[in-house]
Residue frames as qw, qx, qy, qz and C-alpha x, y, z in Angstrom:
[[0.753, 0.147, 0.620, 0.165, -2.13, -20.09, 0.24],
 [0.097, 0.533, -0.465, -0.700, -0.69, -19.58, -3.22],
 [0.697, 0.344, 0.613, -0.142, -2.81, -20.88, -6.10],
 [0.621, 0.764, 0.123, -0.127, -2.83, -21.19, -9.86],
 [0.741, 0.543, -0.112, 0.379, 0.05, -20.33, -12.16],
 [0.062, -0.823, 0.371, -0.425, 1.61, -18.03, -9.56],
 [0.778, -0.467, 0.379, -0.180, 1.73, -20.93, -7.10],
 [0.949, 0.218, 0.117, 0.196, 3.36, -23.17, -9.71],
 [0.456, 0.745, -0.221, 0.433, 5.97, -20.53, -10.46],
 [0.312, -0.747, 0.432, -0.397, 6.80, -19.98, -6.81],
 [0.930, -0.225, 0.285, -0.062, 6.92, -23.74, -6.23],
 [0.831, 0.457, -0.051, 0.312, 9.44, -23.95, -9.05],
 [0.111, 0.813, -0.356, 0.446, 11.54, -21.26, -7.36],
 [0.666, -0.559, 0.421, -0.260, 11.58, -23.29, -4.15],
 [0.979, 0.097, 0.163, 0.070, 12.55, -26.41, -6.08],
 [0.639, 0.623, -0.170, 0.419, 15.59, -24.54, -7.37],
 [0.526, -0.839, 0.141, 0.000, 16.94, -23.91, -3.86],
 [0.316, 0.780, -0.536, 0.065, 20.70, -23.49, -4.06],
 [0.904, -0.014, -0.384, 0.188, 23.10, -26.34, -3.47],
 [0.658, -0.698, 0.007, 0.284, 25.60, -26.31, -0.60],
 [0.037, 0.900, -0.378, -0.214, 28.94, -24.54, -0.89],
 [0.950, 0.232, 0.014, 0.211, 31.66, -26.11, -2.97],
 [0.578, 0.498, -0.256, 0.594, 35.44, -25.82, -2.79],
 [0.419, -0.090, -0.488, 0.761, 36.86, -23.46, -0.21],
 [0.200, -0.319, -0.072, -0.924, 33.98, -20.96, -0.34],
 [0.111, -0.333, -0.858, 0.375, 31.69, -21.15, 2.69],
 [0.275, 0.340, 0.126, -0.890, 29.01, -18.94, 1.12],
 [0.096, 0.254, 0.897, 0.349, 25.83, -20.15, -0.52],
 [0.343, 0.093, -0.010, -0.935, 22.50, -18.84, -1.74],
 [0.082, 0.271, 0.959, -0.018, 19.05, -20.45, -1.49],
 [0.399, -0.300, -0.275, -0.822, 15.37, -19.87, -2.11],
 [0.093, -0.140, -0.886, 0.433, 13.20, -20.52, 0.94],
 [0.346, -0.537, -0.515, -0.572, 9.65, -20.13, 2.16],
 [0.203, -0.359, 0.459, -0.787, 8.38, -18.43, 5.31],
 [0.446, -0.284, -0.849, -0.005, 6.84, -20.93, 7.74],
 [0.382, -0.771, -0.467, 0.204, 6.36, -18.51, 10.66],
 [0.323, 0.380, -0.050, 0.865, 6.93, -14.80, 11.20],
 [0.284, -0.695, -0.517, 0.412, 6.27, -12.60, 14.23],
 [0.277, 0.799, 0.248, 0.472, 5.42, -9.11, 13.02],
 [0.341, -0.933, 0.052, -0.101, 6.61, -7.41, 16.24],
 [0.618, -0.635, 0.415, 0.205, 9.84, -9.23, 17.10],
 [0.466, 0.669, -0.511, -0.273, 10.83, -10.59, 13.71],
 [0.456, -0.269, 0.847, -0.049, 11.34, -14.10, 15.09],
 [0.669, 0.430, -0.296, -0.529, 10.86, -16.54, 12.26],
 [0.678, -0.105, 0.720, 0.109, 11.00, -20.04, 10.82],
 [0.471, 0.619, -0.358, -0.516, 12.03, -20.54, 7.20],
 [0.899, 0.084, 0.428, 0.032, 11.84, -23.76, 5.18],
 [0.335, 0.813, -0.423, -0.218, 14.98, -24.02, 3.07],
 [0.337, 0.494, -0.800, -0.046, 16.93, -26.84, 1.46],
 [0.639, -0.118, -0.750, -0.124, 14.61, -29.48, 2.90],
 [0.464, -0.334, -0.667, 0.478, 14.48, -28.30, 6.51],
 [0.204, -0.901, -0.275, -0.265, 12.99, -25.64, 8.81],
 [0.536, 0.110, -0.315, 0.775, 15.51, -23.14, 10.19],
 [0.277, -0.843, -0.445, 0.117, 14.48, -20.87, 13.11],
 [0.269, -0.912, -0.043, 0.306, 15.30, -17.21, 13.62],
 [0.666, 0.320, 0.201, 0.644, 17.37, -16.27, 10.62],
 [0.192, -0.484, -0.039, 0.853, 18.89, -12.80, 10.60],
 [0.399, 0.756, 0.516, 0.047, 17.02, -10.36, 8.39],
 [0.356, 0.070, 0.215, 0.907, 18.48, -7.85, 5.94],
 [0.055, 0.747, 0.515, -0.417, 16.54, -4.66, 6.63],
 [0.179, 0.021, 0.355, 0.917, 15.62, -2.05, 4.01],
 [0.200, -0.491, -0.560, -0.636, 12.75, 0.25, 3.17],
 [0.419, -0.551, 0.051, -0.720, 10.00, 1.42, 5.53],
 [0.572, -0.333, 0.617, -0.424, 9.46, -1.82, 7.39],
 [0.220, 0.191, -0.929, -0.229, 9.51, -5.56, 6.95],
 [0.693, 0.014, 0.427, -0.581, 6.46, -7.78, 6.93],
 [0.232, 0.195, -0.899, -0.316, 6.56, -11.39, 5.80],
 [0.780, -0.054, 0.141, -0.607, 3.58, -13.72, 5.59],
 [0.635, -0.135, 0.761, -0.005, 3.42, -17.49, 5.85],
 [0.736, 0.482, 0.467, 0.091, 4.03, -18.84, 2.36],
 [0.230, 0.931, -0.208, -0.191, 6.17, -15.92, 1.12],
 [0.898, 0.207, 0.022, 0.388, 9.11, -17.03, -1.01],
 [0.216, -0.947, 0.203, 0.126, 12.36, -15.38, 0.09],
 [0.668, 0.566, -0.398, 0.276, 15.98, -15.26, -0.99],
 [0.775, -0.622, 0.099, 0.049, 18.34, -16.78, 1.61],
 [0.460, 0.673, -0.519, 0.258, 22.10, -16.47, 2.08],
 [0.868, -0.488, -0.030, 0.085, 24.30, -18.61, 4.33],
 [0.323, 0.733, -0.493, 0.339, 27.75, -17.68, 5.57],
 [0.107, 0.270, -0.854, 0.431, 29.20, -20.38, 7.78],
 [0.123, -0.359, -0.897, 0.227, 26.56, -21.13, 10.39],
 [0.142, 0.450, 0.292, -0.832, 24.73, -17.82, 9.93],
 [0.249, 0.486, 0.755, 0.362, 21.61, -17.57, 7.76],
 [0.036, 0.339, 0.065, -0.938, 20.16, -14.32, 6.34],
 [0.382, 0.670, 0.637, 0.004, 16.79, -13.46, 4.81],
 [0.311, -0.087, 0.275, 0.906, 17.62, -11.04, 1.98],
 [0.354, 0.267, 0.009, -0.896, 14.08, -10.23, 0.85],
 [0.723, 0.337, 0.497, -0.342, 11.01, -11.52, -0.94],
 [0.212, -0.072, 0.764, 0.605, 11.14, -13.20, -4.33],
 [0.471, 0.516, 0.319, -0.640, 8.38, -11.62, -6.40],
 [0.457, 0.213, 0.755, 0.420, 7.24, -13.30, -9.58],
 [0.113, 0.031, -0.312, -0.943, 6.07, -11.04, -12.45],
 [0.506, -0.310, -0.517, -0.617, 2.33, -10.63, -12.07],
 [0.707, -0.464, -0.531, 0.045, 2.48, -11.78, -8.44],
 [0.478, -0.855, -0.123, 0.162, 3.81, -8.74, -6.62],
 [0.719, -0.018, 0.093, 0.688, 7.20, -8.09, -8.19],
 [0.270, 0.504, 0.227, 0.788, 6.18, -4.59, -9.29],
 [0.342, -0.843, -0.414, 0.026, 4.83, -3.07, -6.09],
 [0.462, 0.043, -0.103, 0.880, 6.24, 0.41, -5.55],
 [0.002, -0.541, -0.345, 0.767, 5.30, 3.95, -4.54],
 [0.204, 0.505, 0.591, 0.595, 2.76, 5.68, -6.77],
 [0.062, -0.540, -0.331, 0.771, 1.61, 9.31, -6.62],
 [0.220, 0.511, 0.589, 0.586, -0.74, 11.48, -8.69],
 [0.047, -0.375, -0.250, 0.891, -1.91, 15.11, -8.75],
 [0.176, 0.695, 0.578, 0.390, -4.86, 17.08, -10.08],
 [0.277, -0.099, -0.196, 0.936, -4.07, 20.81, -9.77],
 [0.146, -0.423, -0.437, -0.781, -7.40, 22.17, -11.10],
 [0.209, 0.100, 0.550, -0.802, -9.84, 23.95, -8.75],
 [0.354, -0.227, -0.718, -0.555, -13.21, 22.26, -9.23],
 [0.355, -0.165, 0.376, -0.840, -16.51, 22.53, -7.36],
 [0.327, -0.264, -0.889, -0.181, -19.20, 20.21, -6.00],
 [0.457, -0.315, 0.195, -0.808, -22.52, 20.71, -4.21],
 [0.765, -0.113, -0.602, -0.199, -23.04, 16.97, -3.75],
 [0.497, -0.596, 0.440, -0.452, -23.51, 15.81, -0.16],
 [0.959, -0.088, 0.271, 0.011, -22.57, 12.26, -1.14],
 [0.424, -0.517, 0.552, 0.497, -19.09, 11.28, -2.27],
 [0.702, 0.663, 0.253, -0.048, -18.64, 11.84, -5.97],
 [0.657, 0.106, 0.244, 0.706, -16.12, 12.69, -8.69],
 [0.036, 0.730, 0.005, -0.682, -15.23, 16.25, -9.60],
 [0.625, 0.712, -0.072, -0.313, -15.11, 17.37, -13.23],
 [0.454, 0.566, -0.686, 0.057, -11.57, 15.97, -13.43],
 [0.921, -0.314, -0.187, -0.138, -11.74, 12.52, -11.88],
 [0.820, 0.024, -0.333, 0.464, -9.19, 11.61, -9.26],
 [0.277, 0.600, -0.738, -0.138, -6.34, 11.80, -8.71],
 [0.968, -0.069, 0.108, -0.215, -6.00, 8.04, -8.97],
 [0.055, 0.622, -0.778, -0.067, -3.11, 5.57, -8.72],
 [0.970, 0.033, -0.109, -0.214, -2.85, 1.88, -9.57],
 [0.100, 0.625, -0.751, 0.187, -0.26, -0.38, -7.97],
 [0.752, -0.065, -0.655, -0.040, 0.36, -3.88, -6.63],
 [0.533, -0.615, 0.377, -0.442, -0.23, -4.62, -2.95],
 [0.386, 0.341, -0.853, 0.079, 1.93, -7.50, -1.71],
 [0.614, -0.279, -0.738, -0.005, 1.21, -10.32, 0.74],
 [0.223, -0.090, -0.544, 0.804, 1.72, -7.96, 3.72],
 [0.102, -0.713, -0.634, -0.282, -1.56, -6.24, 2.72],
 [0.338, -0.725, -0.238, 0.550, -0.26, -2.92, 4.04],
 [0.415, 0.502, 0.228, 0.724, 0.15, 0.55, 2.56],
 [0.155, -0.499, -0.271, 0.808, 0.61, 4.12, 3.72],
 [0.233, 0.663, 0.560, 0.438, -1.93, 6.36, 2.01],
 [0.198, -0.412, -0.169, 0.873, -1.49, 10.14, 1.97],
 [0.207, 0.692, 0.564, 0.400, -4.13, 12.53, 0.63],
 [0.217, -0.468, -0.179, 0.838, -4.08, 16.32, 0.53],
 [0.225, 0.655, 0.538, 0.481, -5.90, 19.23, -1.11],
 [0.063, -0.076, -0.175, 0.980, -6.68, 22.95, -0.92],
 [0.032, -0.612, -0.786, -0.087, -10.30, 23.66, -0.08],
 [0.005, 0.047, 0.080, -0.996, -12.07, 27.00, -0.51],
 [0.144, 0.566, 0.771, -0.254, -15.67, 28.19, -0.19],
 [0.143, 0.367, 0.439, 0.808, -17.71, 30.27, -2.60],
 [0.247, -0.757, -0.602, 0.058, -20.27, 31.40, 0.00],
 [0.192, 0.534, -0.035, 0.823, -20.54, 35.16, 0.59],
 [0.536, -0.711, -0.038, -0.454, -21.98, 34.99, 4.10],
 [0.090, -0.597, 0.688, -0.403, -20.63, 33.95, 7.48],
 [0.921, -0.161, 0.134, -0.327, -22.27, 30.53, 7.76],
 [0.361, -0.481, 0.788, 0.132, -19.89, 27.64, 8.36],
 [0.904, 0.364, 0.059, -0.216, -19.61, 25.24, 5.46],
 [0.223, -0.636, 0.704, 0.225, -16.93, 23.09, 3.93],
 [0.806, 0.361, -0.367, -0.292, -15.98, 19.96, 2.09],
 [0.756, -0.371, 0.538, -0.042, -14.60, 16.47, 2.51],
 [0.533, 0.564, -0.594, -0.213, -12.05, 14.42, 0.53],
 [0.752, -0.287, 0.581, -0.125, -11.64, 10.66, 0.77],
 [0.288, 0.446, -0.745, -0.404, -10.78, 7.73, -1.46],
 [0.929, 0.031, 0.195, -0.313, -12.10, 4.37, -2.60],
 [0.193, -0.461, 0.834, 0.236, -10.13, 1.24, -3.50],
 [0.860, 0.328, 0.072, -0.383, -11.08, -0.98, -6.43],
 [0.469, 0.530, -0.702, -0.079, -9.54, -3.91, -8.27],
 [0.494, 0.037, -0.844, 0.207, -8.29, -6.67, -5.97],
 [0.091, -0.293, -0.673, 0.673, -10.05, -4.84, -3.11],
 [0.138, -0.617, -0.516, -0.578, -13.47, -3.24, -2.88],
 [0.359, -0.409, -0.500, 0.674, -13.36, -0.53, -0.21],
 [0.035, 0.863, 0.389, 0.321, -15.69, 2.45, 0.03],
 [0.122, 0.669, -0.249, 0.690, -14.76, 5.81, 1.51],
 [0.739, -0.515, -0.421, 0.111, -13.75, 5.11, 5.10],
 [0.533, -0.440, -0.103, 0.715, -10.95, 7.59, 5.83],
 [0.262, 0.843, 0.329, 0.336, -11.30, 11.29, 5.02],
 [0.337, -0.167, -0.174, 0.910, -9.89, 14.77, 5.40],
 [0.012, -0.795, -0.566, -0.218, -12.22, 17.74, 5.84],
 [0.249, -0.063, -0.188, 0.948, -12.33, 21.46, 6.48],
 [0.004, -0.819, -0.573, 0.021, -15.00, 23.97, 7.47],
 [0.320, 0.158, 0.082, 0.930, -14.72, 27.59, 6.42],
 [0.036, -0.579, -0.567, 0.584, -16.51, 30.55, 7.97],
 [0.268, 0.774, 0.091, -0.567, -16.73, 32.95, 5.01],
 [0.777, 0.583, 0.208, 0.112, -16.58, 33.02, 1.25],
 [0.387, 0.855, -0.287, 0.194, -13.20, 33.56, -0.36],
 [0.411, -0.665, 0.607, -0.143, -11.30, 31.78, 2.41],
 [0.872, 0.261, -0.403, -0.090, -9.35, 28.58, 1.91],
 [0.551, -0.620, 0.542, -0.133, -7.24, 26.05, 3.78],
 [0.496, 0.402, -0.763, -0.103, -4.79, 23.27, 2.98],
 [0.812, -0.305, 0.334, -0.370, -5.75, 19.89, 4.40],
 [0.572, 0.428, -0.697, -0.060, -3.92, 16.58, 4.47],
 [0.766, -0.398, 0.411, -0.294, -3.55, 13.25, 6.24],
 [0.421, 0.395, -0.812, -0.086, -1.36, 10.14, 6.09],
 [0.779, -0.242, 0.335, -0.471, -2.87, 6.87, 7.25],
 [0.114, -0.281, 0.948, 0.096, -2.05, 3.17, 7.44],
 [0.802, 0.141, -0.108, -0.570, -4.28, 0.88, 5.40],
 [0.163, -0.335, 0.926, -0.064, -4.15, -2.87, 6.14],
 [0.250, -0.155, -0.923, -0.249, -5.94, -6.18, 5.74],
 [0.015, -0.424, -0.724, 0.544, -8.22, -5.04, 8.59],
 [0.271, 0.488, 0.025, -0.829, -9.55, -2.36, 6.24],
 [0.790, 0.447, 0.374, -0.191, -10.18, -4.93, 3.51],
 [0.251, 0.778, -0.488, -0.307, -6.96, -4.33, 1.56],
 [0.952, 0.065, 0.300, 0.004, -6.19, -7.43, -0.54],
 [0.420, -0.422, 0.574, 0.562, -3.00, -8.46, -2.35],
 [0.517, 0.469, 0.622, 0.354, -2.92, -7.83, -6.08],
 [0.208, 0.250, 0.250, 0.912, -3.48, -4.84, -8.36],
 [0.115, -0.714, -0.594, 0.352, -5.44, -2.11, -6.56],
 [0.198, 0.508, 0.233, 0.805, -6.62, 1.32, -7.71],
 [0.237, -0.542, -0.488, 0.642, -6.98, 4.19, -5.20],
 [0.125, 0.520, 0.424, 0.731, -9.27, 6.99, -6.44],
 [0.059, -0.164, -0.425, 0.888, -10.12, 10.21, -4.58],
 [0.123, -0.638, -0.682, -0.336, -13.77, 11.26, -4.06],
 [0.089, 0.077, -0.230, 0.966, -15.33, 14.46, -2.72],
 [0.177, -0.690, -0.681, -0.171, -18.44, 15.95, -1.15],
 [0.039, -0.498, 0.113, -0.859, -19.73, 19.26, 0.23],
 [0.008, 0.106, 0.760, -0.641, -21.02, 19.70, 3.78],
 [0.360, 0.570, 0.538, -0.505, -24.21, 21.24, 2.43],
 [0.481, 0.452, 0.596, 0.456, -25.67, 21.58, -1.05],
 [0.054, 0.962, 0.259, -0.072, -26.29, 25.31, -0.41],
 [0.129, -0.901, 0.354, 0.214, -22.60, 26.17, -0.36],
 [0.878, 0.431, -0.189, 0.086, -20.39, 24.71, -3.10],
 [0.653, -0.609, 0.348, 0.286, -17.01, 23.38, -2.00],
 [0.600, 0.755, -0.264, 0.000, -14.12, 24.14, -4.32],
 [0.804, -0.440, 0.358, 0.177, -11.19, 21.76, -4.11],
 [0.601, 0.748, -0.278, 0.050, -7.81, 22.02, -5.86],
 [0.102, 0.665, -0.708, 0.214, -4.15, 20.98, -5.58],
 [0.913, -0.202, 0.157, -0.318, -5.34, 17.42, -5.03],
 [0.301, 0.540, -0.786, 0.030, -2.80, 14.65, -4.36],
 [0.927, -0.277, 0.145, -0.206, -2.77, 11.00, -3.42],
 [0.288, 0.593, -0.748, 0.077, 0.38, 9.00, -2.66],
 [0.943, -0.228, 0.046, -0.238, 0.34, 5.28, -1.85],
 [0.135, 0.634, -0.750, 0.132, 3.34, 3.43, -0.41],
 [0.949, -0.157, -0.198, -0.190, 3.00, -0.37, -0.16],
 [0.101, 0.627, -0.716, 0.290, 5.39, -2.12, 2.20]]
């Protein structure tokens, strides 16, 4: 459901659905609304120009397509063929969602066994998650150990999500190191969805860290987070 001023704006877009073709041109443009969408097959029903039209062709671009019931979309018609061109995003309601990435190069150390910030917080990115409630999240870092003996120890990197969503650390990358002075690059790319609690709207992804044991500080540098909503 779309509520508030955003709902009024999107309702106005639907009300402005294009008129039929005029003259000799058999090409027209409309604004429609998704009534049904199958995420696997792409079969669909779109309400446009006063009626429900099944199984429009879909213009494909980007990583992958995901429409939700209620999404406002741009529609083209050529003869008897209908095409979904993409979502219509109102400013403040998802128009600005795009890839965001951030780095913290500094090597910084923690002995905390609970997730915490390092001296330089982050990295952190803020972006809009659309109605699909999906994003690819990639995190990476270089982890080294200050211990001078041969006991295994290491560190863990994860992230939290705040803003429109409230998600604690649930996905992590980690490394264990056998001796002081050694280091390793670690990284992971994962899909985050509504099932993880990801909500549409402005979300901030912030990296957090912890050590395996408080006896052996974990030093973490070359930190990166990249988030790709789609």
